[in-house]
C-alpha positions in Angstrom: 167.4 3.0 -91.2 169.5 -0.1 -90.1 172.6 0.7 -88.1 175.9 -0.7 -89.4 178.4 -2.2 -87.0 181.7 -0.6 -87.8 183.7 -3.5 -86.5 182.0 -6.0 -88.8 181.3 -3.7 -91.7 177.8 -5.0 -92.3 174.4 -4.8 -90.8 173.4 -7.4 -88.2 171.3 -10.2 -89.6 167.8 -10.4 -88.2 165.6 -13.5 -88.3 162.4 -13.1 -90.3 159.2 -14.0 -88.5 158.6 -16.9 -90.9 162.0 -18.4 -90.0 161.3 -18.0 -86.3 158.0 -19.7 -86.8 159.6 -22.7 -88.6 162.1 -23.0 -85.8 159.4 -23.2 -83.1 157.5 -25.7 -85.3 160.5 -27.9 -85.5 161.1 -27.8 -81.8 157.4 -28.6 -81.3 157.7 -31.8 -83.4 161.0 -32.8 -81.7 159.9 -32.1 -78.1 157.8 -35.4 -77.6 160.8 -37.5 -78.7 163.2 -35.5 -76.5 161.0 -35.9 -73.5 160.7 -39.7 -74.1 164.4 -40.0 -74.7 165.3 -38.1 -71.5 162.8 -40.0 -69.3 163.2 -43.5 -70.7 166.8 -43.5 -72.1 169.1 -40.8 -70.9 167.7 -40.7 -67.3 168.0 -44.5 -66.7 171.5 -44.5 -68.2 172.8 -41.8 -65.9 170.9 -43.4 -62.9 172.5 -46.8 -63.6 176.0 -45.2 -63.8 175.5 -43.5 -60.5 174.0 -46.7 -59.0 177.1 -48.6 -59.8 179.0 -46.5 -57.3 176.6 -47.3 -54.5 175.5 -50.3 -52.4 171.9 -50.3 -53.6 170.0 -53.5 -53.1 166.4 -54.6 -53.0 166.0 -53.8 -49.3 167.0 -50.2 -50.0 164.1 -49.4 -52.4 161.9 -48.3 -49.5 164.7 -46.2 -48.0 166.7 -44.9 -50.9 168.3 -42.1 -48.8 170.1 -44.8 -46.8 172.1 -45.9 -49.8 175.9 -45.3 -49.4 178.5 -44.3 -51.9 181.1 -47.1 -52.2 183.2 -45.7 -55.0 184.8 -48.5 -57.2 184.2 -51.2 -54.6 181.6 -52.9 -56.8 184.0 -53.0 -59.7 186.8 -54.4 -57.5 184.4 -57.1 -56.2 183.4 -58.0 -59.8 187.0 -58.9 -60.7 187.3 -60.9 -57.5 184.2 -63.0 -58.4 185.2 -66.2 -60.2 181.7 -66.5 -61.8 182.0 -63.1 -63.4 185.5 -63.8 -64.7 184.2 -67.1 -66.1 181.3 -65.3 -67.8 183.6 -62.8 -69.4 185.9 -65.6 -70.6 183.0 -67.3 -72.1 181.9 -64.1 -73.8 185.4 -63.5 -75.1 185.5 -67.0 -76.6 182.1 -66.4 -78.1 183.2 -63.2 -79.8 186.7 -64.3 -80.9 185.4 -67.4 -82.5 181.9 -66.4 -83.5 182.5 -63.0 -85.1 185.2 -64.1 -87.7 183.3 -67.3 -88.4 180.0 -65.5 -89.0 181.7 -63.0 -91.3 183.6 -65.7 -93.3 180.5 -67.9 -93.8 178.3 -64.9 -94.7 180.8 -63.6 -97.2 181.0 -67.1 -98.8 177.2 -67.3 -99.0 177.1 -63.7 -100.5 179.7 -64.6 -103.1 177.8 -67.7 -104.1 174.5 -65.9 -104.4 176.1 -63.0 -106.3 178.0 -65.1 -108.9 177.7 -68.8 -108.5 174.0 -69.5 -108.0 171.8 -68.3 -110.9 168.6 -70.3 -110.5 166.3 -69.8 -107.5 168.5 -67.1 -106.2 165.6 -65.4 -104.4 164.7 -68.6 -102.7 168.2 -69.0 -101.3 168.3 -65.4 -100.1 165.0 -65.8 -98.2 166.2 -69.1 -96.8 169.4 -67.8 -95.5 167.7 -64.7 -94.0 164.8 -66.5 -92.4 166.7 -67.3 -89.1 167.2 -63.6 -88.5 163.5 -63.0 -88.2 162.6 -66.3 -86.6 161.7 -66.4 -82.9 164.5 -67.6 -80.6 162.0 -70.0 -79.0 161.4 -71.7 -82.3 165.1 -71.8 -83.0 165.8 -73.3 -79.6 163.3 -76.1 -80.2 164.8 -77.0 -83.6 168.4 -76.9 -82.2 167.5 -78.9 -79.2 166.2 -81.6 -81.5 169.4 -81.4 -83.5 171.8 -81.4 -80.5 170.1 -83.8 -78.0 171.8 -87.2 -77.4 169.4 -89.1 -79.8 169.0 -86.0 -82.1 169.7 -85.4 -85.7 173.4 -84.6 -85.4 174.3 -87.7 -83.4 172.1 -89.7 -85.8 174.2 -88.4 -88.7 177.5 -89.1 -86.9 176.3 -92.7 -86.1 176.4 -93.4 -89.9 180.1 -93.1 -89.7 180.5 -95.1 -86.5 180.9 -92.0 -84.3 179.1 -91.7 -80.9 178.3 -88.1 -80.4 178.2 -86.4 -77.0 175.3 -84.8 -75.2 176.1 -81.5 -76.8 174.3 -79.1 -74.5 175.2 -81.0 -71.3 178.9 -81.4 -72.0 181.2 -78.7 -70.6 183.5 -79.1 -73.6 180.8 -78.9 -76.3 178.1 -76.7 -74.9 179.7 -73.3 -75.8 180.8 -74.4 -79.3 177.2 -75.6 -79.9 175.9 -72.2 -79.0 178.5 -70.5 -81.2 177.4 -72.7 -84.1 173.8 -71.8 -83.5 174.6 -68.1 -83.3 176.6 -68.2 -86.5 173.7 -69.9 -88.3 171.3 -67.4 -86.9 173.2 -64.3 -87.9 174.7 -65.0 -91.3 171.5 -63.7 -93.0 172.1 -60.1 -91.8 175.7 -60.0 -93.0 174.8 -61.8 -96.2 172.5 -58.9 -97.2 175.2 -56.4 -96.3 177.9 -58.2 -98.3 175.5 -58.7 -101.3 175.0 -54.9 -101.4 178.7 -54.4 -101.2 179.5 -56.9 -103.9 177.0 -55.3 -106.3 178.8 -52.0 -105.8 182.3 -53.4 -106.8 183.2 -51.8 -110.3 183.3 -54.6 -112.9 186.0 -52.6 -114.7 188.4 -53.3 -111.9 187.9 -57.1 -112.3 188.3 -56.9 -116.0 191.5 -54.8 -115.7 192.9 -57.4 -113.2 192.0 -60.2 -115.5 193.9 -58.5 -118.4 196.9 -58.3 -116.1 196.8 -62.0 -115.6 195.3 -62.1 -112.1 193.5 -65.3 -111.1 190.3 -65.5 -109.1 192.0 -65.6 -105.8 194.2 -62.6 -106.5 191.2 -60.7 -107.9 189.3 -61.5 -104.7 192.2 -60.4 -102.5 193.2 -57.3 -104.4 189.9 -56.1 -105.8 186.9 -57.5 -104.0 188.2 -57.3 -100.4 189.4 -53.6 -100.6 186.1 -52.6 -102.1 184.2 -54.4 -99.4 186.2 -52.8 -96.5 183.4 -50.4 -95.4 180.9 -53.4 -95.5 183.4 -55.6 -93.6 183.9 -52.8 -90.9 180.1 -52.4 -90.5 179.6 -56.1 -90.3 182.4 -56.6 -87.8 181.2 -53.8 -85.5 177.5 -54.8 -85.4 178.3 -58.5 -85.0 180.9 -57.8 -82.3 178.4 -55.7 -80.4 175.7 -58.3 -80.7 178.0 -61.2 -79.7 179.4 -59.4 -76.7 175.8 -59.0 -75.5 174.8 -62.7 -76.2 172.1 -63.6 -73.8 169.2 -65.4 -75.5 171.2 -68.5 -76.6 172.4 -69.5 -73.1 169.2 -68.3 -71.4 166.9 -70.4 -73.6 169.1 -73.4 -74.3 171.4 -74.0 -71.3 170.6 -71.6 -68.5 174.3 -70.9 -68.3 175.2 -74.5 -67.6 176.7 -77.0 -67.4 178.9 -75.7 -64.6 178.8 -72.1 -65.9 180.4 -73.2 -69.2 177.9 -71.1 -71.2 177.3 -68.3 -68.7 177.7 -65.0 -70.5 178.5 -61.5 -69.2 175.0 -60.3 -70.1 173.4 -63.3 -68.4 175.5 -62.8 -65.3 174.3 -59.2 -65.1 170.7 -60.4 -65.6 171.1 -62.8 -62.7 172.6 -60.2 -60.4 169.7 -57.9 -61.1 167.3 -60.8 -60.4 169.0 -61.4 -57.1 168.4 -57.8 -56.1 172.0 -56.7 -56.3 171.2 -53.6 -58.4 174.5 -51.7 -57.9 176.5 -54.9 -58.6 174.5 -55.5 -61.8 175.0 -51.9 -62.9 178.8 -52.2 -62.5 178.8 -55.4 -64.5 176.8 -53.8 -67.3 179.3 -50.9 -67.5 182.2 -53.4 -67.6 180.5 -55.0 -70.6 179.9 -51.6 -72.1 183.6 -50.7 -71.9 184.4 -54.1 -73.5 182.1 -53.1 -76.4 183.8 -49.7 -76.8 187.3 -51.3 -76.8 186.3 -54.0 -79.3 184.7 -51.4 -81.6 187.8 -49.1 -81.5 190.1 -52.1 -82.3 187.8 -53.0 -85.3 187.8 -49.4 -86.6 191.6 -49.4 -86.3 192.0 -52.6 -88.2 189.3 -52.4 -90.9 188.9 -48.7 -91.6 189.9 -47.5 -95.1 193.4 -46.5 -95.5 194.0 -42.8 -96.5 
């Protein structure tokens, strides 16, 4: 006979042997992933955070117990380093210019593919998405040909009597050139997202707006954009995170030059790690992480759906 708890007024629930077996089976399947996650993800993340508060360098690897805690000294030195400040300024320009430009261009392409282009629509979709899956090395070769002094872009400008600069070696034009390349490379991902969002916009709302006398611009502003708000938020967040971590473009194309005009925060961190300044590199990576968190919070604040 099962005893009844007078305080609860009902008999305590007991797990059946079959349910207990399913629970252990589930943990058995999840355990390999959890072990890999703890060893290769969570462990290094915690270790790098602790490392940022020490003075660990290459010479300390053989004597790790001689490492000293220095508190926030690495973070203070970061903001006293002109190269780090320049790298973060370059990263900020890259994000502030590149993210809105990528979103606008991708949205225009998605609108054209959704309504304007009827023939060979699949070919255009594949063409716009191809840069996303193309190797950065192949992209760098193509864009070097386009941007070199006697390249395709300057050849085009010469038709109008304009002498183009050496785009990747000019401190004024090097960063804008990388922004242009990054926009071209990333519009394919956002195009797919916006196409999915556009196909989910109820046609009845457009028809109702047309009956009220709304033109194409008003329908786009009052019907399409509000319906695309979740897609716009997702696109802004993932693009912002990616652009804050931009590394491949300057690493392959300019090596951070000329005169650090394309040095990014991620590349600065990579260089410090290569120099053996492990604690300094860890601190720089967490400054970049905080920048990603702040940007994402701002984007959620601005683009989230209104209650």
